[in-house]
C-alpha positions as CSV (number, residue, x, y, z in Angstrom):
1,X,-164.1,-56.9,44.1
2,X,-166.7,-53.5,44.1
3,X,-163.6,-51.7,46.2
4,X,-161.2,-53.1,44.5
5,X,-163.0,-51.8,41.6
6,X,-163.4,-48.3,43.3
7,X,-159.5,-48.7,44.4
8,X,-158.3,-49.3,40.9
9,X,-160.5,-46.2,39.5
10,X,-159.3,-43.9,42.5
11,X,-155.7,-44.6,41.4
12,X,-156.4,-43.9,37.8
13,X,-157.5,-40.1,38.5
14,X,-154.4,-39.8,41.0
15,X,-152.0,-41.1,37.9
16,X,-153.7,-39.2,35.3
17,X,-154.1,-35.6,37.3
18,X,-149.8,-36.1,38.1
19,X,-149.1,-36.6,34.4
20,X,-146.7,-39.1,35.0
21,X,-146.9,-41.9,32.1
22,X,-144.1,-44.4,31.1
23,X,-142.0,-43.2,29.4
24,X,-142.2,-39.5,31.0
25,X,-142.3,-37.7,33.9
26,X,-143.5,-34.6,35.5
27,X,-142.8,-33.5,39.2
28,X,-145.4,-32.8,41.0
29,X,-146.7,-29.5,40.6
30,X,-146.9,-26.8,43.9
31,X,-149.6,-24.3,43.7
32,X,-148.1,-20.8,44.5
33,X,-150.7,-18.8,47.0
34,X,-150.4,-15.2,46.5
35,X,-148.0,-13.7,49.1
36,X,-146.8,-16.9,50.5
37,X,-143.8,-17.2,48.7
38,X,-140.6,-16.9,50.5
39,X,-137.7,-14.3,49.5
40,X,-135.6,-16.3,47.3
41,X,-138.5,-18.7,46.4
42,X,-138.2,-20.1,42.6
43,X,-141.2,-22.2,41.0
44,X,-139.9,-26.0,40.2
45,X,-139.6,-27.6,36.7
46,X,-142.4,-28.8,36.1
47,X,-141.4,-30.2,32.5
48,X,-141.9,-33.6,31.5
49,X,-138.9,-35.6,32.0
50,X,-138.0,-38.3,29.6
51,X,-137.5,-41.5,31.6
52,X,-135.0,-44.4,30.0
53,X,-133.7,-46.3,32.8
54,X,-136.7,-47.0,34.5
55,X,-135.4,-50.0,36.2
56,X,-132.5,-48.7,36.9
57,X,-133.6,-45.4,38.2
58,X,-136.1,-47.3,40.5
59,X,-133.0,-48.9,41.9
60,X,-131.4,-45.5,42.7
61,X,-134.1,-45.0,44.2
62,X,-134.5,-47.5,46.9
63,X,-130.6,-47.5,47.4
64,X,-130.8,-43.9,48.5
65,X,-133.6,-44.5,50.4
66,X,-132.3,-47.3,52.4
67,X,-129.2,-45.6,52.9
68,X,-130.9,-42.6,54.5
69,X,-133.5,-44.4,56.5
70,X,-129.9,-45.8,57.6
71,X,-128.2,-43.0,58.6
72,X,-131.4,-41.5,60.7
73,X,-131.2,-44.8,62.2
74,X,-127.5,-44.4,63.0
75,X,-128.3,-40.7,64.1
76,X,-131.0,-42.1,65.8
77,X,-128.3,-45.0,68.1
78,X,-125.8,-41.9,68.7
79,X,-128.0,-40.1,70.6
80,X,-129.3,-42.6,72.4
81,X,-125.8,-43.6,73.6
82,X,-124.6,-40.2,74.0
83,X,-127.5,-39.7,76.5
84,X,-126.5,-42.6,78.8
């Protein structure tokens, strides 16, 4: 129980640092290092965005992830077949 309580506290801290909430989300902040920017680099938009379709967004995220993994697997299989 003590391990669970400690993990729950760490998760709460990480979520509060991320700035995400149930009704709004903010992309992860990126720290710019002096002299480390690429020539055409522009900082990402880190403004809060409202979350109105949480369930639909989650389903879209999962479907995109499954599609991307399928494409990676297909590419790996093609590479194996071509090498034989």
